[in-house]
N, C-alpha and C positions, 0 to 999 in steps of 0.2 A: 504492499499500502503506500502510495505517497506520502509526503510531508504534507503537502494540500490536504488531501485527503484524510488525514489525521485531523489536521488543523480543524478543519467542517468537522468532522466528527465528534472533536472533544468541545467545538462551540455550540450544536446542537443538544450533547446530550447534559448539558451542565445551564446551558440555557435553558431548559426545560424547568428545572427547579428555578433558577435565576428571575424567570418571568415575574413567581411570587414574592422571593426573597430581594431581586434587584443586584447588577454587580460592576457596576457602572466605575463610582466614584467610591474613596473613601479619603479620610482624613492623612495629611502629611502632621508635619510639624502645626501644634494648635496650643488653642488655651480656650478651655469651655466654661460656662457657670450657666445653673438654672439655680433661679429661685422660684421657689412655692410655698404661698404662705398657708394658713390654717382656713383663711375664706377663700382657696381656690385662684387666688392670682396668681400672676406668676411672669416670670422676665427671662427671657435667655440673650445669653450672649454668646460670640464665636467669631474669635479672631483665627485665623490664620490658614492654613494650605486646604484646597481639597483638590485630589490628584486624579484625574482621569485616567480609566485602565490604558492601559499601552495596548490597544488594539493594533494602531498601527507598527509599533514593532514588531508588533506579532506578525504584521503581513509580509512586514519589508527582511526579517526574519526565514517567513517562510519560504516568498519569492527568491533568497540569496541564497538558500540551502539546496530551493529544489533546480534553481541553474545548474548548481553543483554535479549536481545527482547525477552518475552515468547509467547508459542505458546496458542491456545486459543480453547475452545471448536466451533462445526460449527456454533454456536450461539452465538458466545462471549461474552460468559455472562462467564467463569471461564476459568482458567488458566489449562495450560497440559505439561508436559512437550511434546517436539517433537520429533517427529521422525525422524528418521535416512534419509528420504528424503525428509524431509522439511528442516533439516540442509546440506543436500546436495544440493540442490537448494538455499539455502542461499550462500553456497561458491560458485556455480556458480556464483551469482548474482553479489558478490563482486570482483570474478576476471576481471566478464566483465566490473563494473563499474573502476574499476585502470586499467583496458587496454581504455576506451575511456582517462581516465584524463590523463595517459602517453601518447597517442594519441597526447593530445592537448598540451602537452608541448614536439611536436615533439621525442616523446621516450628517455627523458632526466628522468633520476632520483637522485635527487639531495641526496639523504642517500647512494648513489654508488660511492667510487672515483673515481672509475675508467670513471663513466659518466659524473664527474665533470671537472676532471683533461681535459675528451673531449671537454667539452664546453668552457673551458680556452683557453685551447690551437687553437679552432677554433675560438674566438675573436682576439686573440691576432695575427692572421697571417693575419685580417683583417686592411686596413689601419688605422691610426688616435688611435688604441687602443694601448697608449702604457703600461699601465699596467693592468692584473683585476689579481684580487686574491678573492679567495670564503673564506667569513667569518662565513660558515655555519649557516642552516635554512634558504636555497636559498636565499643569500646577497651575493654578490659580491662588491667590492670594486675597481674601475676602475678612471682608467685617460686617458682620451680621448681628442685630439685635433687633427682638421684639417683643413690646406687653402683650398680655391680655390675659381674660380671664377661663380658665379650666370649665368652660361647659360644654368640652367637645377633648378627641383626641388630638395630640400632639405629635408631627414629626418635625425631624430637620436633618435635611434639607427636603426641600422638594425642588424639579424641576418643570418649568411649564411645558406641556405636550413633551415629556420624556419618562412612560410611566414605569420604565424599571428603574429608576434612578434608587438606592436605597437608602436605610435611614441610619444616620450616626446615633441621633438620638431620640425617644421615642417617649411619650406618656399615654398611658390607656386607663382610662376612668372604668372603674368597677363597681357594682354595687357595693351598699352598704357606705359612702363618704370613705373610699378607697380613689387611690392611684396607683398604677405598677409604673415604675423609673426604668428604662436601660436606654441601653447606647450600646446594642451588636456590631456600630461599627470601627467602634474603639477598640477591635479584641482584636488582634493580628493572627491568632493561632485559632480561633473558635468563631469567633462570632461575623466575621466577613468575608461575606462570599467573594467578593469579587477578587480577593486573592487565591481561593480558589481558580477560579475558571482562568485566571490567567498562568496560575501555576501549571493547571491540569494541559491547558492547550502547549505551555510549553514542555512538560514533559515528553509531548510527540515527539519531542527533536531526540529527545534520549533513547527513544525506542527506537528508532531508525540509523542512532548510535550503532547499535548496538547488534543491529544488522548488517552492520557495514554500508550503509545504505548512500550515508551521505556526513560531510564535515560542515557539523551545524554548531552554535553556540549552545549552549544547554541552560546559561545561567541569562536571567534577566535581574534589570535593574529596578528592584521589587522595594518602592517607597511604602513604608510600615508608619503606621499613627507612632505620632509622640508627641508628649504632651501631659495636660492635666484637666481633669473632666470634677468639676465642685458642683454637689446640690446644695442650698442652703433653703434652712424651711422652718417652721414653727410650728408646722403641723405634726403630729405623731410620728416617730420613726416605727415600725412594723418590726423591718426588715431589713439587712443588706447584708452586701459582701465586700465592704471595703475591709482592709486590714485593721485600721482601729480605730474604726465605730465612731460615732459621732461625737466630734469634736466642739467646744459650746463656740457662741458666736452672736454678736450684738442681734442678729436677726433672728437668730435661735440655737438650731444646731447648723453644723458643718460636716459633710462627708465630703470626703474626698478621692480618687483613684488617679494616680499616676501612670501613666500607659506608658508604651513603648514597646519592643520584638519580644519581649516573656512575656507579657500578657496573657494569660488563655483562658480567662473569664468576661465576660462584658459584664461591666459596671450594672449592677442591678439594685433597685430600694423598693421598699413598699411604703407607701404614707396613709394615713388614716386625717382627714380633716377634719374641722371641727362640725360641720352640718351641708 
């Protein structure tokens, strides 16, 4: 099986679950604070990087590796020059693979300045996005802040016309005046489906290397979330998975999660409101 076919198969398999959980973005270096009061008022701030999945890099890796892959005799014992038909088939497969990857990104091409400008403008017109700056290599530097009342669930980030975007931080309201706070995007090892997608697709190269089909890079420069997530509240904390537990704060108590490449569990907490 060619590398492009392996990438397409991996993308299809992982995208099946990604349609539900999302796989497009993850935090880079960041600082985030969520403030929730006992009367359901909340404020959320996020300053730092948002990293787009390295689909373009994967496509370029696939194209380079596919171009270097030799053709073999029918019994697979000897290398031979590729025919024009075989090269044309490779080109068609490469185009299909790129189209699938671009589709998973909502048609965005981070190597195209016009696409970058459109995405930046799209984010900045949404409420809360104070500033958005594209830094290159799929990285956006953002300043986000929003205040509201928790009469509904909350997700960050959300992207207009991009339903596959995954949540870094979620607040889910429950019966009994309770809310569950979780931050699946802040767990590189366990909670972020984007890493699974990209690493799974990159693993296609490793499999081909063991079969002697190609000489291609097997490692990608995967940016990992690194920063601090704080939850400040005067609501009752029923459960949390911080290392230190609640610490006193003028606004109530504070829960702190330090996030880096060794983080294995997504931050979670269960709160109870006054009413």
